[in-house]
DSSP file (Angstrom, degrees, kcal/mol; ACC not computed):
  #  RESIDUE AA STRUCTURE BP1 BP2  ACC     N-H-->O    O-->H-N    N-H-->O    O-->H-N    TCO  KAPPA ALPHA  PHI   PSI    X-CA   Y-CA   Z-CA
    1    1 A X              0   0    0      0, 0.0     2,-0.3     0, 0.0     0, 0.0   0.000 360.0 360.0 360.0 139.9  -39.7   47.7   69.9
    2    2 A X        -     0   0    0     25,-0.1    25,-0.2     3,-0.0     2,-0.2  -0.931 360.0-127.4-128.6 153.6  -38.5   45.1   67.5
    3    3 A X        -     0   0    0     23,-1.8     3,-0.1    -2,-0.3     4,-0.1  -0.542  49.3 -71.8 -92.0 165.5  -36.6   45.3   64.3
    4    4 A X    >   -     0   0    0     -2,-0.2     3,-1.4     1,-0.1    -1,-0.2  -0.226  65.0 -88.6 -56.1 147.5  -37.7   43.7   61.1
    5    5 A X  T 3  S+     0   0    0      1,-0.2    -1,-0.1    -3,-0.1    23,-0.1  -0.264 109.7  13.4 -58.0 141.3  -37.5   39.9   61.0
    6    6 A X  T 3  S+     0   0    0     21,-0.3     2,-0.4     1,-0.2    -1,-0.2   0.680  81.4 165.4  66.2  21.3  -34.2   38.5   59.8
    7    7 A X    <   -     0   0    0     -3,-1.4    22,-3.0    20,-0.2     2,-0.5  -0.560  18.7-162.5 -69.4 124.8  -32.4   41.8   60.0
    8    8 A X  E     -a   29   0A   0     -2,-0.4    39,-2.5    20,-0.2    40,-1.2  -0.955   6.0-170.5-115.9 123.8  -28.6   41.2   59.8
    9    9 A X  E     -ab  30  48A   0     20,-3.1    22,-2.8    -2,-0.5     2,-0.5  -0.940  15.0-148.2-116.5 131.3  -26.2   43.9   61.0
   10   10 A X  E     -ab  31  49A   0     38,-2.5    40,-2.7    -2,-0.4     2,-0.5  -0.861  22.1-160.2 -91.9 130.9  -22.4   43.9   60.5
   11   11 A X  E     -ab  32  50A   0     20,-2.8    22,-3.3    -2,-0.5     2,-0.7  -0.955  14.8-160.6-122.2 129.5  -20.8   45.7   63.5
   12   12 A X  E     - b   0  51A   0     38,-2.8    40,-3.6    -2,-0.5    43,-0.1  -0.913  26.4-135.2-106.2 106.4  -17.3   47.2   63.5
   13   13 A X        -     0   0    0     -2,-0.7    38,-0.0    20,-0.3    45,-0.0  -0.339  25.4-178.0 -66.0 138.3  -16.3   47.6   67.2
   14   14 A X        -     0   0    0     37,-0.1    40,-0.2    -2,-0.1    -1,-0.1   0.359  62.5 -29.8-102.1-123.0  -14.7   50.8   68.2
   15   15 A X  S    S-     0   0    0     38,-2.5    39,-0.1     1,-0.2    -2,-0.1   0.150 110.9 -69.4 -90.4  21.4  -13.4   51.8   71.6
   16   16 A X        +     0   0    0     37,-0.2     2,-0.3     1,-0.0    -1,-0.2   0.501  67.0 155.0 100.1 120.8  -16.0   49.6   73.4
   17   17 A X        -     0   0    0     -3,-0.1     3,-0.2    35,-0.0     4,-0.1  -0.946  46.4-116.5-160.9 177.4  -19.7   50.0   73.7
   18   18 A X  S  > S+     0   0    0     -2,-0.3     4,-2.2     1,-0.1     5,-0.2   0.169  75.3 111.8-109.7  15.6  -22.9   48.0   74.2
   19   19 A X  H  > S+     0   0    0      1,-0.2     4,-2.8     2,-0.2     5,-0.2   0.905  75.0  54.0 -61.0 -43.7  -24.5   48.7   70.9
   20   20 A X  H  > S+     0   0    0      1,-0.2     4,-2.1     2,-0.2    -1,-0.2   0.909 109.8  48.9 -57.7 -39.0  -24.2   45.1   69.7
   21   21 A X  H  > S+     0   0    0      2,-0.2     4,-2.1     1,-0.2    -1,-0.2   0.928 112.1  48.2 -63.7 -45.1  -26.0   43.8   72.9
   22   22 A X  H  X S+     0   0    0     -4,-2.2     4,-1.3     1,-0.2    -2,-0.2   0.899 109.8  52.1 -64.1 -40.9  -28.7   46.4   72.5
   23   23 A X  H  <>S+     0   0    0     -4,-2.8     5,-2.3     1,-0.2     4,-0.5   0.903 109.6  49.6 -62.4 -40.7  -29.2   45.5   68.8
   24   24 A X  H ><5S+     0   0    0     -4,-2.1     3,-1.2    -5,-0.2    -1,-0.2   0.889 106.3  55.7 -64.6 -38.7  -29.6   41.8   69.7
   25   25 A X  H 3<5S+     0   0    0     -4,-2.1    -1,-0.2     1,-0.3    -2,-0.2   0.804 104.9  53.9 -63.6 -27.9  -32.1   42.7   72.4
   26   26 A X  T 3<5S-     0   0    0     -4,-1.3   -23,-1.8    -3,-0.2    -1,-0.3   0.579 128.1-100.0 -81.2 -10.0  -34.1   44.4   69.7
   27   27 A X  T < 5S+     0   0    0     -3,-1.2   -21,-0.3    -4,-0.5   -20,-0.2   0.470  75.6 137.8 107.8   3.3  -34.1   41.2   67.7
   28   28 A X      < -     0   0    0     -5,-2.3     2,-0.6    -6,-0.1    -1,-0.3  -0.527  55.1-125.3 -80.7 148.2  -31.3   41.9   65.1
   29   29 A X  E     -a    8   0A   0    -22,-3.0   -20,-3.1    -2,-0.2     2,-0.5  -0.857  33.1-162.3 -87.6 120.8  -28.7   39.3   64.2
   30   30 A X  E     -a    9   0A   0     -2,-0.6     2,-0.5   -22,-0.2   -20,-0.2  -0.921  11.6-171.9-113.6 128.1  -25.4   41.0   64.8
   31   31 A X  E     -a   10   0A   0    -22,-2.8   -20,-2.8    -2,-0.5     2,-0.3  -0.978  22.8-131.2-118.6 125.4  -22.1   39.8   63.4
   32   32 A X  E     -a   11   0A   0     -2,-0.5     2,-0.6   -22,-0.2   -20,-0.2  -0.587  20.2-139.9 -75.6 131.0  -18.9   41.4   64.5
   33   33 A X        -     0   0    0    -22,-3.3   -20,-0.3    -2,-0.3     2,-0.1  -0.829  20.3-170.6 -97.6 118.8  -16.7   42.3   61.5
   34   34 A X     >  -     0   0    0     -2,-0.6     4,-2.3   -22,-0.1     5,-0.2  -0.339  43.7 -85.0 -95.2-176.7  -13.0   41.7   62.0
   35   35 A X  H  > S+     0   0    0      1,-0.2     4,-2.0     2,-0.2     5,-0.2   0.887 127.3  49.6 -59.3 -42.7  -10.1   42.8   59.7
   36   36 A X  H  >>S+     0   0    0      1,-0.2     4,-3.0     2,-0.2     5,-0.7   0.907 110.5  49.6 -65.3 -41.6  -10.5   39.9   57.3
   37   37 A X  H  >5S+     0   0    0      1,-0.2     4,-1.2     3,-0.2    -1,-0.2   0.887 111.3  49.6 -66.3 -37.2  -14.2   40.3   56.9
   38   38 A X  H  <5S+     0   0    0     -4,-2.3    -1,-0.2     1,-0.2    -2,-0.2   0.882 118.4  39.8 -65.9 -36.8  -13.7   44.0   56.2
   39   39 A X  H  <5S+     0   0    0     -4,-2.0    -2,-0.2    -5,-0.2    -1,-0.2   0.870 138.6   4.7 -80.4 -37.7  -11.1   43.3   53.6
   40   40 A X  H  <5S+     0   0    0     -4,-3.0    -3,-0.2    -5,-0.2    -2,-0.2   0.563  95.7 110.6-128.4 -14.8  -12.5   40.2   51.9
   41   41 A X  S  <<S-     0   0    0     -4,-1.2     2,-1.1    -5,-0.7     3,-0.1  -0.142  75.8-101.4 -70.6 163.7  -16.0   39.4   53.2
   42   42 A X    >   -     0   0    0      1,-0.2     3,-1.1     2,-0.1    -1,-0.1  -0.725  37.9-178.9 -84.0  97.3  -19.3   39.7   51.4
   43   43 A X  G >  S+     0   0    0     -2,-1.1     3,-1.8     1,-0.2    -1,-0.2   0.717  70.3  76.0 -72.6 -20.7  -20.6   43.0   52.8
   44   44 A X  G 3  S+     0   0    0      1,-0.3    -1,-0.2    -3,-0.1    -2,-0.1   0.646  79.3  73.0 -68.2 -12.1  -23.8   42.7   50.7
   45   45 A X  G <  S+     0   0    0     -3,-1.1     2,-0.4     2,-0.0    -1,-0.3   0.585  83.7  85.3 -77.1  -7.7  -25.2   40.1   53.0
   46   46 A X    <   -     0   0    0     -3,-1.8    32,-0.2     1,-0.1   -37,-0.2  -0.777  65.9-153.1 -98.1 137.3  -25.7   42.8   55.7
   47   47 A X  S    S-     0   0    0    -39,-2.5    31,-0.5    -2,-0.4     2,-0.3   0.795  87.7  -1.8 -71.3 -29.1  -28.9   44.9   55.9
   48   48 A X  E     -b    9   0A   0    -40,-1.2   -38,-2.5    29,-0.1     2,-0.4  -0.981  62.4-146.2-155.8 153.1  -26.8   47.5   57.6
   49   49 A X  E     -bc  10  79A   0     29,-2.6    31,-2.8    -2,-0.3     2,-0.4  -0.994  17.8-166.6-122.3 133.4  -23.2   48.0   58.8
   50   50 A X  E     -bc  11  80A   0    -40,-2.7   -38,-2.8    -2,-0.4     2,-0.5  -0.970   9.4-149.4-122.4 133.1  -22.6   50.0   61.9
   51   51 A X  E     -bc  12  81A   0     29,-2.7    31,-1.5    -2,-0.4   -38,-0.2  -0.868  24.3-124.0-100.8 136.3  -19.2   51.3   63.0
   52   52 A X    >   -     0   0    0    -40,-3.6     3,-2.0    -2,-0.5     4,-0.3  -0.052  47.0 -58.5 -70.6 173.9  -18.7   51.7   66.8
   53   53 A X  T 3  S-     0   0    0      1,-0.3   -38,-2.5     2,-0.1    31,-0.2  -0.336 122.3  -7.9 -57.3 126.4  -17.7   54.8   68.7
   54   54 A X  T >> S+     0   0    0     29,-3.5     4,-2.0   -40,-0.2     3,-0.6   0.725  87.3 145.9  57.0  27.2  -14.3   56.1   67.4
   55   55 A X  H <>  +     0   0    0     -3,-2.0     4,-2.5    28,-0.3     7,-0.2   0.878  67.4  55.4 -61.4 -38.2  -13.9   53.0   65.3
   56   56 A X  H 34 S+     0   0    0     -4,-0.3    -1,-0.2    40,-0.3     7,-0.2   0.805 111.5  45.3 -66.4 -26.5  -12.1   55.0   62.5
   57   57 A X  H <4 S+     0   0    0     -3,-0.6    -1,-0.2    39,-0.2    -2,-0.2   0.852 121.8  35.7 -79.9 -36.7   -9.6   56.2   65.1
   58   58 A X  H  < S+     0   0    0     -4,-2.0     2,-0.6     1,-0.2    -2,-0.2   0.641 110.1  61.6 -94.9 -17.0   -9.0   52.8   66.8
   59   59 A X    >X  -     0   0    0     -4,-2.5     4,-1.6    -5,-0.2     3,-1.0  -0.826  49.3-179.9-120.8  93.3   -9.2   50.4   63.8
   60   60 A X  H 3> S+     0   0    0     -2,-0.6     4,-2.5     1,-0.3    -1,-0.2   0.816  87.1  61.5 -58.8 -29.1   -6.6   50.9   61.0
   61   61 A X  H 3> S+     0   0    0      2,-0.2     4,-1.2     1,-0.2    -1,-0.3   0.825 101.4  52.5 -66.7 -30.4   -8.2   48.0   59.2
   62   62 A X  H <4 S+     0   0    0     -3,-1.0     3,-0.3    -7,-0.2    -2,-0.2   0.942 111.2  45.1 -68.1 -48.2  -11.5   50.0   59.0
   63   63 A X  H >< S+     0   0    0     -4,-1.6     3,-1.3     1,-0.2     4,-0.3   0.904 111.6  53.6 -61.0 -41.2   -9.7   53.0   57.5
   64   64 A X  H 3< S+     0   0    0     -4,-2.5     3,-0.2     1,-0.3    -1,-0.2   0.791 116.3  38.3 -65.4 -28.0   -7.8   50.7   55.1
   65   65 A X  T >X S+     0   0    0     -4,-1.2     4,-1.2    -3,-0.3     3,-0.7   0.117  79.8 115.9-109.8  19.9  -11.0   49.2   53.8
   66   66 A X  H <> S+     0   0    0     -3,-1.3     4,-2.3     1,-0.2     3,-0.3   0.863  70.5  59.6 -57.9 -39.0  -13.1   52.3   53.8
   67   67 A X  H 3> S+     0   0    0     -4,-0.3     4,-2.5     1,-0.2    -1,-0.2   0.858 100.2  56.7 -62.2 -33.8  -13.5   52.3   50.0
   68   68 A X  H <> S+     0   0    0     -3,-0.7     4,-2.0     2,-0.2    -1,-0.2   0.889 107.7  48.4 -62.6 -37.9  -15.2   48.8   50.3
   69   69 A X  H  X S+     0   0    0     -4,-1.2     4,-2.2    -3,-0.3    -2,-0.2   0.907 110.7  49.8 -68.3 -41.1  -17.8   50.4   52.7
   70   70 A X  H  X S+     0   0    0     -4,-2.3     4,-2.5     2,-0.2    -2,-0.2   0.883 110.4  50.8 -64.7 -37.1  -18.4   53.3   50.4
   71   71 A X  H  X S+     0   0    0     -4,-2.5     4,-1.3     2,-0.2    -1,-0.2   0.900 107.8  53.5 -64.3 -40.7  -18.9   50.8   47.5
   72   72 A X  H  <>S+     0   0    0     -4,-2.0     5,-2.6     1,-0.2     3,-0.4   0.916 111.5  45.3 -58.1 -45.3  -21.4   48.9   49.7
   73   73 A X  H ><5S+     0   0    0     -4,-2.2     3,-2.2     1,-0.2    -2,-0.2   0.906 107.9  57.5 -66.0 -41.8  -23.3   52.2   50.3
   74   74 A X  H 3<5S+     0   0    0     -4,-2.5    -1,-0.2     1,-0.3    -2,-0.2   0.754 104.7  52.7 -61.1 -24.1  -23.1   53.0   46.5
   75   75 A X  T 3<5S-     0   0    0     -4,-1.3    -1,-0.3    -3,-0.4    -2,-0.2   0.232 135.8 -84.0 -96.1  12.6  -24.8   49.7   45.8
   76   76 A X  T < 5S+     0   0    0     -3,-2.2    -3,-0.2     1,-0.3    -2,-0.2   0.433  82.7 140.3 104.9  -0.3  -27.7   50.5   48.2
   77   77 A X      < -     0   0    0     -5,-2.6     2,-0.5    -6,-0.2    -1,-0.3  -0.316  49.3-123.2 -74.4 160.2  -26.2   49.4   51.5
   78   78 A X        -     0   0    0    -31,-0.5   -29,-2.6   -32,-0.2     2,-0.5  -0.920  25.1-174.1-108.1 124.4  -26.8   51.3   54.7
   79   79 A X  E     -c   49   0A   0     -2,-0.5     2,-0.5   -31,-0.2   -29,-0.2  -0.978   4.3-167.7-118.8 124.6  -23.8   52.4   56.7
   80   80 A X  E     -c   50   0A   0    -31,-2.8   -29,-2.7    -2,-0.5     2,-0.6  -0.962   5.0-164.7-113.1 120.3  -24.2   54.0   60.2
   81   81 A X  E     -c   51   0A   0     -2,-0.5   -29,-0.1   -31,-0.2     3,-0.1  -0.917   9.1-153.5-108.0 118.8  -21.1   55.7   61.5
   82   82 A X        -     0   0    0    -31,-1.5   -28,-0.1    -2,-0.6   -30,-0.1  -0.174  46.8 -38.4 -80.9-178.4  -21.2   56.5   65.2
   83   83 A X        -     0   0    0    -30,-0.1   -29,-3.5   -29,-0.1     2,-0.3  -0.023  57.5-179.9 -45.2 131.3  -19.3   59.3   67.0
   84   84 A X        -     0   0    0    -31,-0.2     2,-0.7   -30,-0.1    12,-0.1  -0.971  29.8-119.0-130.7 148.6  -15.7   60.0   65.9
   85   85 A X    >>  -     0   0    0     -2,-0.3     3,-1.2     1,-0.2     4,-0.5  -0.790  14.1-158.9 -91.1 115.9  -13.4   62.7   67.4
   86   86 A X  H >> S+     0   0    0     -2,-0.7     4,-1.1     1,-0.3     3,-0.8   0.773  87.5  71.3 -65.0 -24.3  -12.4   65.3   64.8
   87   87 A X  H 3> S+     0   0    0      1,-0.3     4,-1.9     2,-0.2    -1,-0.3   0.825  88.5  63.8 -60.8 -29.6   -9.4   66.2   66.8
   88   88 A X  H <> S+     0   0    0     -3,-1.2     4,-2.0     1,-0.2     6,-0.4   0.868  97.6  55.4 -62.3 -35.6   -7.8   62.9   65.9
   89   89 A X  H <X S+     0   0    0     -3,-0.8     4,-1.8    -4,-0.5     5,-0.4   0.896 108.0  48.4 -64.7 -39.2   -7.8   63.9   62.2
   90   90 A X  H  < S+     0   0    0     -4,-1.1    -1,-0.2     1,-0.2    -2,-0.2   0.876 115.0  44.1 -69.2 -36.7   -5.8   67.1   63.1
   91   91 A X  H  < S+     0   0    0     -4,-1.9    -1,-0.2     1,-0.2    -2,-0.2   0.775 127.8  27.1 -81.5 -25.1   -3.2   65.2   65.2
   92   92 A X  H  < S-     0   0    0     -4,-2.0    -2,-0.2     2,-0.2    -3,-0.2   0.494  95.8-127.7-113.7  -5.9   -2.7   62.3   62.8
   93   93 A X  S  < S+     0   0    0     -4,-1.8     2,-0.3    -5,-0.3    -3,-0.2   0.800  71.2 120.4  60.7  30.0   -3.6   63.9   59.5
   94   94 A X  S    S-     0   0    0     -6,-0.4    -1,-0.3    -5,-0.4    -2,-0.2  -0.839  70.5-103.6-118.7 158.9   -6.0   61.0   58.8
   95   95 A X        -     0   0    0     -2,-0.3     5,-0.1    -3,-0.1   -32,-0.0  -0.535  20.7-160.3 -73.7 146.4   -9.7   61.0   58.2
   96   96 A X  S    S+     0   0    0     -2,-0.2   -40,-0.3     3,-0.2     2,-0.3  -0.019  70.7  38.4-117.3  29.8  -11.8   59.9   61.1
   97   97 A X  S    S-     0   0    0    -41,-0.1    -2,-0.1   -42,-0.1     4,-0.1  -0.945  97.5 -85.2-161.1 179.2  -14.9   59.0   59.1
   98   98 A X  S    S+     0   0    0     -2,-0.3     2,-0.5     1,-0.1   -28,-0.1   0.802 114.2  41.9 -68.1 -28.7  -16.0   57.4   55.9
   99   99 A X  S    S-     0   0    0    -29,-0.0    -3,-0.2    -3,-0.0    -1,-0.1  -0.978  93.1-116.0-122.0 126.0  -15.7   60.6   53.9
  100  100 A X        -     0   0    0     -2,-0.5    -5,-0.1     1,-0.1    -2,-0.1  -0.213  40.9 -94.6 -58.2 147.3  -12.7   62.9   54.4
  101  101 A X              0   0    0      1,-0.1    -1,-0.1    -4,-0.1    -4,-0.0  -0.343 360.0 360.0 -61.7 144.6  -13.5   66.4   55.7
  102  102 A X              0   0    0     -3,-0.1    -1,-0.1    -2,-0.0    -2,-0.1   0.426 360.0 360.0-113.3 360.0  -13.9   68.9   52.9
């Protein structure tokens, strides 16, 4: 299986996984998104943005820039959020995903 040519994915690492490696093996160009890129970078250049396992729990910069990701989605971008532990929200009173639990 191959992904479409020139597919560019922004990846927000969570608690460690091999998804970026697997995406590259499928033919995607993967760019790791650090705190500065989440805060100031041009997110529209990515065909998709993927957050790693428990990234919202492990990356305060992701939570702080969550609205930028929602704006990216609102303008037609694709955001894939991997597994997050809901228990973290109860213990820290924070959201563990892009949209707060309702």
